[in-house]
N, C-alpha and C positions, 0 to 999 in steps of 0.2 A: 503493500498499499504506500503511496507517494502523498505525503503531506508532511507540512512544516511543522515540526515540534514547537519551536516558537511561537509561530502564529496560534497554535492551539492551545499553548499556555496563556496567552494573551487573550484569546477567546473564552477559556475558564474564569480567567480572573474577571472577564466582564460581566460572565453569567453570575460569580458570586456576588459583585458588587449589587447587580438587579434584584437579584434573589433577596439580599439583606434589605433594600430600599422598598421594595415591595410588602415584604413580610412584615417588616417592624411598623410601616406606618398601617398597614390593614390590621395588625394585632390590637395595637392601641385603639384605633377609631373602634371597630367592631366590639372591642372588649368594652369599651365605655358605654356604647349606645345599648349593645345586648344583655349585658350583664348585670343590669340594674344597679349600675354606679349610682349610690345615694348621693353624691356630690353634683350630679348634673339634675338640673330640674327638668320638667316634662318640654318646657318650651326651648330648653337648649338641647334635648334629643330631637326634637322636631326639626330644629335647625340643621342638625349635623344629619338627620336622615333625608330629610325634604329640601333642605336649603332656603329653608324659611318660607318657600312660596304657598305652603298649604299648612300652616301652623295652627291654625284654628280646627282645621278638619283633623290633624293628626292627634289635637287633645281631644277631639270627641271621639273619636274611633277607636283610637290606641294604635300603639307601635306594631302589634301582632295583625291586626287586619290589613295596615298599609303593607306590612311584608308579604301578605298572602293573597292580595286582591288581584292578580292579572290573571286573566283567562283568554287563550287564544282559540279563534274561531276559526275551523276550517272552511274554506268556501272553495265548490265547485263548480267547474265551468262545463255545461253541458257540450257534447259533442257535435260536431258538423254532421258526422256519418251515421246519426242516429235515423233508424229506417222505420215509419210507423208499421205496427203489427196486429194481428186480431188473434182473438184466442185469450186464455189465461195466462197472466203473466206469471213465471215462475218466482215462488217464494223467496225474498232475499233476507239474508241475516243482517239484523241490524249490529252495525259496530258501535261497540260500548263507547259512552262520551266519557273523556277524561279531561279533568282541569288541569292546566299546566299553569302551576304558580311559583312561587319564588322557593318553596321547599323541593318540588320536584326538579327544579333546574338545578338545585344545590346537590341534592342526591344523585342526580346524574354525574356533574361535574366531579365529586368525590368518586364514583365509580370507574370513571374515565382515568382519574389520578391513579387508582389502584390497577388498573389495567396495564398503566405504564409500569408501575411498580414491579407488577408479577413478571412482565415481558422483560424488563431489564435483568430481574433474577433469572429469567430461563435464560437469558442470552449469556450471563456471565457464568452460568453453570455449565455451558459448553465447553467454557475454557479455551476457545479459540481466539478471542480478541487480542491484539498487540497490548502489552501493557499501558501504553499512553491512551488507547481507545478505550480498554476497561476502565481507566481511571476516569473519563468522561462518564460513561456509563454509571459509574458508582456516583458521582457527583449529582448527574441528573436524576438518578434514582431517590437520592437523599432529598433534593429538592421535590420531588414528587411527594414525597413523604410528608414534608412540611405543609404542602397545599393541603394535601388529603386532610390531615390534622385539623388545620384551620378551618377548613369548609366545613367537615363534620362538627366542630365545634359551634361555628355558626349556624348549622342545622337546628341543633339543639337549642339553640340559644331564642329563636324565631318560632319554637314549638314544633318544629318537625322530629322523625324519626331518622338519624344518621345513617348513612348508607356506607358500611365499611368493607366492601366487597368490590370484586372487579364487575366491569358492566357485562352483563350475559351476551348481548349481541355482538358487541366487539372483541370480546374475549374468545366468544367463539371461532371468530374470523382469524384472529390472532393465533390461536391453537392450531388452526389448518396449516396458516403460512409457517409456523416454527416446525411442524412435522413435514413440511416441506423442504426447508432449510436442512433440517438434521439428515433426512433421506438424499439431499444433494451434496453431503459431505459438511456441512458446516461451516461454508466459507465466511469470512469475517465480512465480506461487501456485502453479502445477502443480510445478516444480521445488521448492518447498520443501515442499509435501505429500509428494513422494516421499521427500525426506530425514527428514519425520517418522516415515514409515511405517518406513524403514530403521533409523533411530535407536532407536525403539521395540521394533521387531524384534531388535535387537542387546541392549537391555536384558534384554530376556524371555528371549532365549537364555542370557546369562549366569547369569541367576536360574534358568534350568532346570536348567543344567550342576553349579551348586554342590553340591548334596546327592550328586551322582553321583562327583566327584571324589575320590580316596580318601585324598589329602594335606590336611593343615589348612592348609598354605602355600599350596597352589593354591587351595582354596577363598576363602581370603582375598583372594588376587589376582583370583579372578573377581568377588567381590563389589565389590571396590573399583572394578574395570574397569566393572562393571555399573553403578555408581552414577553414573561419569562418563557412561556412555551415557544414562543415564536423564536425567541434566541436560541433555545435548544434545537430547533428545527435548522438555524442557519449555520450553526457552528458543526452540525452532522452532515449538512449539505457540504461543506468543504472537504469531508473524508470521503464522498462519492466521487467515483473516477469520471463520472459523465456530469458533473456539477456545472453549473454556469453561474459565476459569481456576480450578481448585479454591483455595479459600482455604488460605494457610499459618499455621500457628499460630505465634502470637506468643510471647515470652520468657515470658507468665504461663500460656500453655496454652490461649489463646483467639484466635479468629481475629478480625482486626481488622473493622471495620464497613466499610472502604473494599473489601475484599476478597470480602465477603460478597455483594456485590451483584452480583457477576461469574458465579456458580455456575451459573445455568441457561443450558442452550446452547439456541439458536433452531434449528430444522430447516428446511434450505432445499432447494429442488430447481434442477436445471440447466434450460436450454430444453428438453432433449430429455426432462424428467422424472426425471433421477436424484437420488436424495436425496443431501443432503449428510449424513453421521454426524456428531454432534458430536465435536470434538476437546478433549480434556481435558488440561491441563497438570499434570501430576503429578511434580515432581522427587524422585522416590524409586526406590530399586532395586527396591520390591515392585510389580510389574505384574500384572495378571490373566491372564497366560500364556495369552490367545486372539489370534486373528486379528486383525491390526491394519488398517483399511480407511480410505479416504480417497477422495475424488474427484480423479483426475487427468486431465486433459485430456478433461472430459465424462464420464468413466466411472468406476464405483466398482472401485477395487483393493485388493486383500486379500492379505495376506503372513504366514504363519504363522512362530513361532520355530521355530529349526533343530530337527531331529529325526534320527533314524535314517537316515531315506531322503535326508538331506541333510549328513550329515556326511562327513568327510574321512578315510576309512580309511588305512591303511599302503600299501595297493595302488594308492589313487588317482592319476591322474598330474596 
């Protein structure tokens, strides 16, 4: 594997710095707001939660109601290919309606963090990663543990039941991919590709839930954690042989000459004719919110950001 050890060390230092900044501020804010800090009056909590825009309403309905008030409505559009028909129509099963509130979104977030924790554990257990890359996996795994713990504490603080295991839908897909990696010989580049996909999906998922969360403090937390996940993805992208590094803007707002030469990605194919999609390093919380694709064990693997069919609802085991 060809990568700069010095660059990797700088990347990990930046990741640690961003993690400390994100976790420190969010622990303080969420602890003060949701743990019943007696030193904060109700109107102060309203300002922290709602930014002062709805203090009277907060005082009237209470923090828990604010934290769990969001419900998504799914809207369908009739198909243009519908054809009129006669006779008895078939009986259709009614899809159970489920509310998607802040508790559901937090439970989903912690489930995704545990999926990342378990995936890194499986990857490290194979014992094939170079020492420097194994250090990356261990650091990122520890940061996911911090995220999971904070999210679970917040879930309990707003009256929900914390979810402390991996996401069933995502884990099933990851298990299949890991089995393919093992069958293909446990190559480090396949493990790295899986980590890239999972970290990018995590960043996209946090970006997706930000506008749905009803409490500004929770939205800020999702943005901060999403930014850390995006940096994970950017660091891992640099370790992939077919990655294309998007130039970063310098202090003067211009890209450096050195980085602009690495924008174009070359498209490669495997021996079986599978095309390698280009991998871009974008260390930002603003993702395209599309399927994340990489070639793993000779096959293209795609994973979507989490949505209603992979959310962890209150009745999920």
